[in-house]
DOLUM-332100 format. One line per field, with one value per residue (C-alpha): x, y, z. Coordinates in nm, 3 decimals, padded with zeros to 5 digits. Each point is the difference from the previous one (the first is absolute). Layout:
xx [X  ...];
yy [Y  ...];
zz [Z  ...];
//
This chain:
xx [13.864  -00.302  00.024  -00.243  00.045  -00.091  -00.294  -00.154  -00.029  -00.139  -00.272  -00.068  -00.097  -00.166  00.228  00.220  00.379  00.139  -00.222  00.155  00.358  -00.059  -00.169  00.289  00.269  -00.198  00.035  00.366  -00.011  00.286  -00.211  00.106  -00.345  -00.270  00.189  00.223  -00.058  -00.090  00.009  -00.321  00.001  00.079  -00.330  -00.184  00.125  -00.194  -00.266  -00.040  00.080  -00.308  -00.234  00.040  -00.120  00.342  00.022  -00.275  00.257  00.121  -00.334  -00.328  -00.230  00.058  -00.066  -00.249  00.282  00.197  -00.063  00.234  00.286  00.151  00.067  00.276  00.283  -00.220  -00.084  00.338  -00.003  -00.322  00.173  00.111  -00.363  -00.122  00.232  -00.185  -00.278  00.273  00.176  00.169  00.180  00.037  00.367  00.175  -00.160  -00.076  00.008  -00.260  -00.219  -00.180  -00.133  -00.129  -00.144  -00.319  -00.061  00.025  -00.215  -00.332  00.111  -00.052  -00.362  -00.267  00.227  00.209  -00.286  00.061  00.360  -00.141  00.066  00.348  00.007  00.040  00.270  00.227  -00.210  00.234  00.386  00.135  00.205  00.203  00.018  00.285  00.037  00.253  -00.127  00.189  -00.185  -00.299  00.037  00.096  -00.243  -00.293  00.142  00.121  00.341  00.137  -00.023  -00.406  -00.017  00.224  -00.212  -00.290  00.129  00.124  -00.369  -00.146  00.274  00.233  00.412  00.118  00.284  00.023  00.141  -00.180  -00.292  -00.393  -00.256  -00.282  -00.205  00.207  -00.066  -00.339  -00.003  00.260  -00.254  -00.321  00.193  00.141  -00.314  00.166  -00.126  00.258  00.018  00.264  00.078  00.293  00.357  -00.059  -00.256  00.142  00.014  00.276  00.315  -00.080  00.240  00.124  -00.172  -00.322  -00.255  -00.286  -00.365  -00.221  -00.191  00.328  00.088  -00.316  00.069  00.320  00.108  -00.125  -00.204  -00.021  -00.290  00.143  -00.156  -00.240  00.092  -00.257  -00.009  -00.166  -00.155  -00.205  -00.107  00.280  -00.059  -00.276  00.211  00.224  00.349  -00.222  -00.129  00.347  00.131  -00.269  00.116  00.387  -00.055  00.260  00.037  -00.072  -00.182  00.306  00.193  -00.238  00.015  -00.337  -00.157  00.051  00.082  00.318  00.183  -00.109  00.092  -00.028  -00.031  -00.037  -00.253  00.007  -00.354  -00.117  -00.030  00.333  -00.066  00.191  -00.166  00.217  -00.165  00.059  -00.106  -00.106  00.035  -00.399  00.116  -00.125  00.388  00.076  -00.184  00.292  00.049  -00.298  -00.010  00.330  -00.108  -00.328  00.237  00.197  -00.311  -00.220  -00.279  -00.107  -00.135  -00.213  00.046  -00.362  -00.039  -00.355  -00.032  00.147  -00.137  00.120  00.270  00.216  00.266  -00.225  -00.122  00.336  00.133  -00.278  00.084  00.327  -00.117  -00.241  00.283  00.208  -00.297  00.079  -00.284  -00.104  -00.085  -00.172  00.095  -00.240  00.198  -00.067  -00.344  00.054  -00.073  -00.324  -00.037  00.071  -00.247  00.153  -00.305  00.037  00.367  -00.196  -00.251  00.282  00.241  -00.320  -00.051  00.403  -00.063  00.107  -00.328  00.029  -00.026  -00.269  -00.199  00.039  00.303  00.378  00.168  00.149  -00.084  00.091  -00.034  00.279  00.162  00.398  00.011  -00.223  00.118  -00.322  -00.070  00.353  00.077  -00.308  00.141  00.328  -00.224  -00.190  00.367  00.083  -00.306  00.017  00.369  -00.064  -00.263  00.235  00.219  00.338  00.319  00.316  00.322  00.303  00.276  00.002  00.193  -00.147  -00.243  -00.190  -00.099  00.154  -00.244  00.213  00.347  00.266  00.292  00.177  00.287  00.259  -00.186  -00.069  -00.268  -00.263  -00.309  -00.331  -00.053  -00.264  00.091  -00.252  00.131  00.351  00.194  00.253  00.332  00.259  00.329  -00.267  00.008  -00.318  -00.102  -00.286  -00.082  00.314  00.154  00.214  00.111  00.194  -00.224  00.259  -00.313  -00.350  -00.240  -00.323  -00.279  00.149  00.348  00.125  00.233  -00.152  00.222  -00.293  -00.291  -00.298  -00.304  -00.220  00.280  00.117  00.348  00.170  00.348  00.313  00.316  -00.176  00.233  -00.244  -00.374  -00.252  -00.336  -00.299  -00.230  00.269  00.020  00.290  00.170  00.257  00.286  00.284  00.280  00.135  00.097  -00.316  -00.163  00.232  -00.056  -00.406  00.068  00.220  -00.245  -00.305  00.210  00.090  -00.350  -00.134  00.244  -00.172  -00.324  00.019  00.218  -00.292  -00.258  00.193  00.077  00.342  00.227  -00.070  00.301  00.000  00.042  -00.297  -00.230  00.130  -00.117  -00.318  -00.101  00.094  -00.181  -00.347  -00.270  -00.221  00.084  00.163  00.094  00.327  00.050  00.300  -00.158  00.190  -00.167  00.137  -00.165  -00.071  -00.383  -00.043  00.202  -00.259  -00.273  00.092  00.062  -00.296  -00.204  00.177  00.000  -00.346  -00.028  00.073  -00.223  -00.096  00.193  00.231  00.263  00.172  00.365  00.192  00.365  00.135  -00.118  00.184  00.021  00.233  00.137  -00.013  00.330  00.210  -00.066  -00.370  00.033  00.239  -00.252  -00.312  00.195  00.123  -00.426  -00.152  -00.131  -00.127  00.156  -00.264  00.088  -00.218  00.147  00.307  00.202  00.299  00.376  00.198  00.138  -00.316  -00.155  00.270  00.017  -00.413  00.038  00.251  -00.161  -00.352  -00.124  -00.326  00.036  -00.319  -00.022  -00.281  -00.136  -00.319  -00.115  -00.339  00.182  00.260  -00.281  -00.206  00.294  00.080  -00.364  -00.005  00.304  -00.084  -00.310  00.207  -00.198  00.230  -00.078  00.233  00.124  00.235  00.360  00.247  00.373  00.318  00.136  00.283  00.128  00.193  00.153  -00.048  00.346  -00.066  -00.311  -00.035  -00.291  -00.138  -00.333  -00.312  00.239  00.294  00.207  00.128  00.383  -00.009  00.209  -00.138  00.103  -00.183  -00.227  -00.159  -00.182  -00.281  -00.172  -00.365  00.069  -00.171  00.238  00.012  00.274  00.141  00.122  00.171  -00.214  -00.347  -00.179  -00.040  -00.141  -00.186  -00.022  00.148  00.346  -00.102  00.301  00.374  00.266  00.381  00.216  -00.224  -00.168  -00.320  00.008  -00.263  00.162  00.351  00.162  00.215  00.335  -00.097  -00.093  -00.342  -00.210  -00.366  -00.316  -00.288  -00.387  -00.098  00.259  00.289  00.137  00.287  00.322  00.335  00.052  -00.394  -00.033  -00.247  -00.132  -00.156  -00.253  -00.286  -00.306  -00.100  -00.295  00.064  -00.176  00.079  00.107];
yy [07.890  -00.022  -00.135  -00.103  -00.024  -00.378  00.211  00.214  -00.334  -00.175  00.292  -00.006  -00.394  00.009  -00.190  00.043  00.134  -00.356  -00.240  00.223  -00.042  -00.399  -00.062  00.223  -00.180  -00.339  00.174  00.064  00.367  00.141  00.175  00.099  00.167  00.236  00.255  -00.193  00.112  -00.236  00.043  00.010  -00.372  -00.096  00.157  -00.140  -00.328  00.041  00.151  -00.305  -00.242  00.156  -00.019  -00.329  -00.061  -00.114  00.252  -00.197  -00.137  00.353  00.193  -00.189  00.246  -00.199  -00.316  -00.130  00.020  -00.274  -00.282  00.218  -00.039  -00.274  00.209  00.222  -00.144  00.097  00.302  00.150  00.026  00.184  00.354  -00.060  -00.086  00.370  00.158  -00.163  00.245  00.273  -00.177  00.270  00.111  -00.334  -00.120  00.312  00.041  -00.293  00.193  00.288  -00.294  00.211  00.241  -00.271  -00.232  00.190  00.017  -00.387  -00.047  00.053  -00.169  -00.392  -00.063  00.056  -00.182  00.321  00.204  -00.078  00.126  00.352  00.135  -00.046  00.227  00.309  -00.143  00.168  00.282  00.245  00.059  00.277  00.197  00.288  00.357  00.015  -00.342  -00.073  -00.220  -00.305  00.013  00.048  -00.266  -00.248  00.070  -00.053  -00.314  00.140  00.049  00.383  -00.046  -00.064  00.299  00.243  -00.142  00.090  00.345  00.038  -00.040  00.281  00.201  -00.023  -00.045  -00.158  -00.150  -00.336  00.223  00.290  00.057  -00.021  00.332  -00.108  00.112  -00.302  -00.301  00.039  00.033  -00.335  -00.152  00.045  -00.149  -00.315  -00.022  -00.018  00.148  00.226  00.246  00.289  00.068  00.264  -00.104  -00.036  -00.251  -00.242  -00.305  -00.139  00.248  -00.173  -00.129  -00.352  -00.110  00.188  -00.050  -00.215  00.184  00.067  -00.311  -00.220  00.195  -00.083  -00.409  -00.018  00.235  00.054  00.338  00.273  00.276  00.332  00.346  00.144  00.256  00.276  00.268  00.307  00.184  00.269  00.359  00.256  00.155  -00.239  -00.076  -00.287  00.119  00.160  -00.413  -00.115  00.264  -00.090  -00.380  00.083  00.288  00.194  00.300  -00.097  00.312  00.236  -00.133  00.004  00.334  00.133  -00.244  -00.274  -00.319  -00.009  -00.349  -00.354  -00.039  -00.316  -00.077  -00.250  00.058  -00.232  -00.041  -00.026  -00.388  00.015  -00.057  00.139  00.198  00.138  00.331  00.119  00.376  00.065  00.353  00.104  00.295  -00.118  00.062  -00.347  -00.264  -00.182  -00.009  -00.078  -00.339  -00.074  00.010  -00.253  -00.197  -00.125  00.038  -00.273  00.251  00.365  00.271  00.275  00.322  00.162  00.335  00.070  00.325  00.006  -00.347  -00.206  00.162  -00.061  -00.175  -00.214  -00.140  -00.055  -00.143  -00.266  -00.079  -00.093  -00.203  -00.188  -00.088  -00.100  -00.226  00.091  00.049  00.377  00.132  00.358  00.286  00.246  00.288  00.384  -00.132  00.285  00.253  00.175  -00.070  -00.363  -00.228  -00.390  -00.134  00.203  -00.135  -00.378  00.081  00.108  -00.276  -00.249  00.112  -00.029  -00.411  00.019  -00.059  00.090  -00.332  00.189  -00.021  -00.345  00.016  -00.135  00.328  00.124  00.351  00.177  00.420  00.120  00.345  00.030  00.323  -00.119  -00.378  -00.122  -00.393  -00.018  -00.305  -00.132  00.060  -00.212  -00.262  -00.043  00.013  -00.289  -00.222  00.052  -00.089  -00.303  -00.127  -00.009  -00.197  00.170  -00.218  00.008  -00.204  00.199  -00.259  00.045  00.287  00.323  00.142  00.323  00.311  00.309  00.262  00.335  00.108  00.301  00.167  00.068  00.189  -00.223  -00.347  00.039  -00.166  -00.092  -00.219  -00.094  -00.369  -00.194  -00.344  -00.243  -00.336  -00.147  00.233  00.248  00.075  00.279  -00.109  -00.254  00.084  00.069  00.131  00.251  00.068  00.083  00.107  -00.234  00.084  -00.215  00.152  00.261  00.120  -00.075  00.243  00.000  00.282  00.125  00.080  -00.309  -00.292  -00.329  -00.330  -00.180  00.040  -00.248  -00.049  00.327  00.246  00.293  00.128  00.254  -00.164  00.156  -00.114  00.006  -00.010  00.287  00.103  -00.319  00.113  00.003  -00.277  -00.229  -00.364  -00.070  -00.358  -00.108  -00.161  -00.250  00.281  00.291  -00.188  -00.154  00.364  00.195  -00.257  00.012  00.416  00.011  -00.215  00.212  00.300  -00.134  -00.083  00.349  00.206  -00.217  00.034  00.428  -00.045  -00.156  00.252  00.281  00.095  00.028  00.334  00.333  00.171  00.375  -00.010  -00.231  00.221  00.321  -00.151  -00.145  00.293  00.286  -00.134  -00.070  00.223  -00.085  00.192  -00.173  -00.002  -00.196  -00.072  -00.179  -00.205  -00.098  -00.130  -00.158  -00.340  -00.252  -00.003  00.353  00.016  -00.303  00.226  00.339  -00.135  -00.185  00.313  00.249  -00.203  00.013  00.355  -00.004  00.250  -00.027  00.343  -00.061  -00.213  -00.089  -00.186  -00.148  00.005  -00.183  -00.120  -00.163  -00.033  00.256  00.369  00.203  00.037  00.188  -00.213  00.018  00.385  -00.029  -00.184  00.178  00.286  -00.162  -00.087  00.265  -00.219  00.098  -00.223  -00.136  -00.148  -00.185  -00.011  00.062  00.335  00.088  00.020  00.305  -00.038  -00.086  00.305  00.227  -00.126  00.023  00.372  00.080  -00.188  00.089  -00.301  -00.042  -00.231  -00.068  -00.264  -00.068  -00.207  -00.066  -00.202  00.146  00.346  -00.110  -00.126  00.295  00.214  -00.198  -00.033  00.393  00.007  -00.234  00.233  00.320  00.132  -00.049  00.317  00.204  -00.162  00.014  -00.051  -00.102  00.126  -00.154  00.238  -00.238  -00.346  -00.109  -00.372  -00.187  -00.041  -00.087  -00.026  00.032  -00.114  00.278  -00.054  -00.056  00.094  -00.099  00.303  -00.037  00.132  00.114  00.140  00.256  -00.080  00.242  00.307  00.049  -00.147  00.188  -00.053  -00.084  -00.107  -00.268  -00.270  -00.332  -00.306  -00.233  -00.330  -00.150  00.256  -00.137  00.244  -00.113  00.299  00.320  00.294  00.309  00.067  00.018  00.185  00.104  00.095  00.057  -00.103  00.075  00.280  00.009  00.113  00.106  -00.126  -00.167  00.061  -00.293  -00.082  00.039  -00.269  -00.005  -00.185  -00.053  -00.195  -00.099  00.041  -00.334  -00.206  -00.187  -00.256  00.192  -00.185  00.094  00.020  00.157  00.318  00.295  00.178  00.357  00.175  00.191  00.042  00.287  00.115  00.073  00.051  -00.226  00.105];
zz [08.859  00.237  00.314  00.323  00.324  00.150  00.210  -00.269  -00.240  00.366  00.013  -00.328  00.020  00.323  00.190  00.292  -00.048  00.161  -00.227  -00.318  00.158  00.048  -00.362  -00.203  00.197  -00.141  -00.332  00.029  00.049  00.246  00.184  00.414  00.117  -00.100  -00.072  -00.240  -00.404  -00.299  -00.350  -00.180  -00.170  00.390  00.049  -00.317  00.142  00.336  -00.136  -00.187  00.272  00.204  -00.297  -00.057  00.344  00.108  00.331  00.201  00.237  00.079  -00.040  00.117  -00.203  -00.349  00.185  -00.272  -00.261  00.225  -00.329  -00.215  00.304  -00.185  -00.301  00.124  -00.279  -00.300  00.116  00.016  -00.359  00.035  -00.042  -00.364  -00.091  00.134  -00.278  -00.306  -00.036  -00.027  -00.317  -00.165  00.330  00.210  -00.191  00.128  00.353  00.184  00.321  -00.009  00.134  00.268  -00.194  -00.305  00.280  00.035  -00.367  -00.071  00.290  -00.185  -00.333  00.122  -00.032  00.296  00.288  00.005  00.082  00.358  00.018  -00.075  00.350  -00.062  -00.340  00.291  00.182  -00.257  -00.065  00.022  -00.056  00.173  -00.201  00.190  -00.164  -00.244  -00.094  -00.310  -00.267  00.123  00.305  -00.107  -00.285  00.339  00.191  -00.281  -00.138  -00.332  -00.135  -00.067  -00.382  00.065  00.169  -00.242  -00.284  00.133  00.090  -00.324  -00.158  00.291  -00.162  00.271  -00.001  00.313  00.083  00.220  00.286  -00.054  00.228  -00.079  00.102  00.252  -00.349  -00.179  00.247  00.013  -00.401  -00.025  00.301  -00.214  -00.304  00.120  00.198  00.358  00.314  00.160  00.296  -00.032  00.359  00.122  00.065  00.406  -00.072  -00.207  00.146  -00.216  00.173  00.366  00.241  -00.032  00.321  -00.015  00.287  -00.098  -00.093  00.287  -00.048  00.004  00.343  00.157  -00.111  00.128  00.235  00.368  -00.007  00.242  00.084  -00.141  00.077  -00.265  -00.219  -00.004  -00.310  00.133  -00.298  -00.130  -00.140  00.106  00.333  00.131  00.307  -00.085  00.161  00.305  00.056  -00.014  00.218  00.254  -00.016  00.020  00.258  -00.198  -00.206  -00.402  -00.112  00.127  -00.281  -00.297  -00.211  -00.018  00.209  -00.293  00.027  -00.336  00.078  00.091  00.386  00.166  00.359  00.271  00.256  00.332  00.134  00.388  -00.063  -00.118  -00.377  -00.265  -00.317  -00.267  -00.148  -00.387  -00.012  -00.355  -00.141  -00.072  -00.314  -00.314  -00.129  00.167  -00.127  -00.051  00.345  00.120  -00.221  00.154  00.320  -00.070  -00.191  00.336  00.242  00.195  00.121  -00.167  00.225  -00.251  00.200  -00.079  00.140  00.213  -00.144  -00.337  -00.153  -00.268  -00.224  -00.305  00.181  00.224  -00.313  -00.163  00.342  00.053  -00.373  00.093  00.304  -00.240  -00.255  00.284  00.179  00.328  00.218  00.071  00.371  -00.034  00.261  -00.016  00.118  00.209  00.103  00.296  -00.257  -00.011  -00.337  -00.023  -00.149  00.071  -00.216  -00.312  -00.025  00.066  -00.259  -00.230  00.020  -00.009  -00.374  -00.072  00.128  00.401  00.178  00.386  00.236  00.145  -00.280  -00.075  -00.226  00.099  00.036  00.330  00.067  00.304  00.106  00.104  00.072  -00.010  00.168  00.324  -00.028  -00.005  -00.092  -00.131  00.244  -00.139  -00.372  00.129  00.146  -00.341  -00.183  00.205  -00.079  -00.356  00.020  00.242  -00.289  -00.246  00.168  -00.089  00.033  -00.148  00.030  00.147  -00.048  -00.401  -00.191  00.061  -00.241  -00.027  -00.198  00.007  00.121  -00.054  -00.067  00.037  -00.004  00.417  00.000  00.178  -00.075  -00.342  -00.168  00.264  -00.068  00.226  -00.057  00.148  00.074  -00.097  00.041  00.157  00.248  -00.116  00.160  -00.008  -00.231  -00.241  -00.397  -00.117  -00.313  -00.093  -00.371  -00.185  00.344  00.245  00.376  00.239  00.266  00.223  00.250  00.060  00.195  00.116  -00.046  00.335  -00.141  00.242  -00.141  00.008  -00.015  -00.244  -00.160  -00.042  -00.180  -00.070  00.155  -00.133  -00.002  -00.168  -00.145  -00.157  -00.162  -00.352  -00.322  -00.136  00.070  00.023  -00.235  00.260  -00.061  -00.085  00.158  00.195  00.116  00.176  -00.176  00.131  -00.028  -00.179  -00.345  -00.036  00.051  -00.231  -00.285  00.042  00.047  -00.302  -00.255  00.090  -00.025  -00.369  -00.075  00.130  -00.209  -00.302  00.128  00.007  -00.324  -00.222  00.207  -00.118  00.384  -00.093  00.186  -00.176  -00.147  -00.036  -00.377  -00.037  00.237  -00.149  -00.351  00.100  00.282  -00.285  -00.324  00.122  -00.044  00.294  00.324  00.231  00.343  00.096  00.364  00.183  00.278  00.342  00.293  00.371  -00.027  -00.332  00.113  -00.018  -00.321  -00.156  00.140  -00.135  -00.329  -00.045  00.090  -00.239  -00.304  -00.010  -00.033  -00.328  -00.263  -00.349  -00.045  00.288  00.082  00.300  -00.012  00.273  -00.112  00.332  00.309  00.286  00.374  00.203  -00.009  -00.272  -00.137  -00.258  -00.255  00.038  -00.042  -00.281  -00.210  00.084  -00.117  -00.323  -00.061  00.144  00.248  00.362  00.284  00.242  00.358  00.237  00.349  -00.114  -00.048  -00.199  00.116  -00.016  -00.297  -00.176  00.137  -00.113  -00.359  -00.009  00.116  -00.261  -00.265  00.057  00.025  00.191  00.321  00.179  00.328  00.139  00.334  -00.081  -00.269  -00.124  00.009  -00.272  -00.205  00.010  -00.068  -00.305  -00.128  00.022  -00.206  -00.270  -00.025  -00.021  00.336  00.233  00.246  00.177  00.316  00.282  -00.083  00.236  -00.009  00.186  00.249  00.088  00.094  00.352  00.039  00.307  00.144  00.369  00.211  00.375  00.266  00.189  00.244  -00.273  -00.328  -00.215  -00.064  -00.382  -00.007  -00.367  -00.215  -00.269  -00.367  -00.182  -00.015  00.397  00.267  00.147  00.336  -00.040  -00.358  -00.145  -00.049  -00.155  00.134  -00.280  00.070  -00.329  -00.215  00.135  00.196  00.349  00.196  -00.101  00.266  00.150  00.143  00.403  00.136  -00.173  00.181  -00.078  00.319  00.310  -00.152  -00.162  -00.396  -00.224  -00.309  -00.064  -00.368  -00.176  00.113  00.371  00.251  00.229  00.194  -00.038  00.083  -00.234  00.127  00.088  -00.119  00.206  -00.307  -00.101  -00.141  -00.057  -00.395  00.017  -00.227  00.122  -00.271  00.132  -00.275  -00.026  -00.207  -00.203  -00.220  -00.308  -00.373  -00.244  -00.311];
//
């Protein structure tokens, strides 16, 4: 049976939560605070009390109805009147009145026309994906028998414990004339902590607020200079960490200005494949900076980034970058953006444009001042003394720490040791690191932190909230996980077995390219999946048999070998067992560091036009067993486990299967003598060109690239 929280019914009726608690107490309902839950019948009593005008002592707005105040006693039985128009279903279901109450409102003559605005109050019923027949019936105020009868009339046979698909929910809602909104399991408010924090509106009324830093999202087209601007703000190297000069994961950083003001920046990818990651950045932001190159103008991802900012209803500042180039034309950029609705303030509009050069550092201080000005106009405040709540921006697997998520706290304060829930994952916060890798004792509003200690990898974009203890966190997580399994089942997303895959992929007549997709982070995996699914053609089919986060393992190669699939890794590498198995079975394993190269290759493969290209050959690998620091370098003491390592050869450093560094072997020694190469079974010392962050347990893989004709 559906339940509501006091602050939800209070918002629906336009009451303060405190007034709603007082009125429910007078009605004999046992409620403790705004987060307490009430039955549908109690909610109907409160609606009747408010419509009758008895709420005048608590809320000044309905003052003209004071004459009706002496009649609370006759109005107490008002709910039984509401089901009258629904005669057939009234006897078995006296409690589903929240759904029924909007229907009778227009039934009485002209007088109830005034309460018409109350109709949107119960406008949409939240239905989580994978809802069972019983739960759905309770939420819409019907008996499970009525729902099953309707399904039978529609040609579907369901039991009361079976889950409903999204299409079935929508059809049933239309048949019962009930407005519903289908949400993901993570957004289902019914699976929430018992002592849930109030909404922002309640927080502003009941708590002391403090000014918080603005959260600024830097958006724009690929290679227009977003990371370069942030690099100048932070005065640290960032582009050197991005393969191909393209940002491929959301990074959140805090910048301290000259005046001591703190600004939180979110750097979103500009490549077209990262639509969802840009949307996530816009959802948690206060100010959006749209970076447009003066020499390139408005591009497709510029328009898309602007759409995300508009959808999130955040103010937009435009940074016209690369004005130091000879071909720069800032006026053309202004003209193009004014056609999209961003009129410059110097032209009489309300959008701030700042001409900058990230390379030369021109006008970046002006841009930062404009950010603070816009943030000041928004009067950004939050209560740091409530339970922490915010969003996960990114999540990935880290060696030694396990699942790690980047969180942005939106209100409250997060501390190590607290229990938090994010989607279907929960954690007891083990470590909290800032963007520089330093441990922080607490994280307040608008502060990004990297949190470890998760039970599983959280989904990027999910909301997180702190709960009172681990027991509560586990309860919410398990319930959400069960609902997620039900949602995946009805959506047909159950894990593939070899038998199913073989049957499906080998009986079709349409040529099919099958992929096993592995990525380094959840956000990259989402982006790749979305981009690849757009590549379907009439006479070709692309089928992603399995996708996941982490290194390529033997099970991935086995599945690929059994189903004639290609294993594609983005930012990850196969482990030794997987690589040997792939070589032995002839499975094609492809790894990439830049997304557009991956997409181009898959597109070429689908067209059957994959041109001859360079091919990697692994020379050997060595495990780092000790490190020694010498002036200006760190020597890795290694044991060659297979093949051979060659001085000057290309090399990559792997940490838990993920690629941390790609470059060359700078020096190679056996004891104190220089060596040209070292074979398997021998120890050696080596340094990597331009890289010193070598740790024990890392694997250094030597390889060479050969040009081979493609068969």
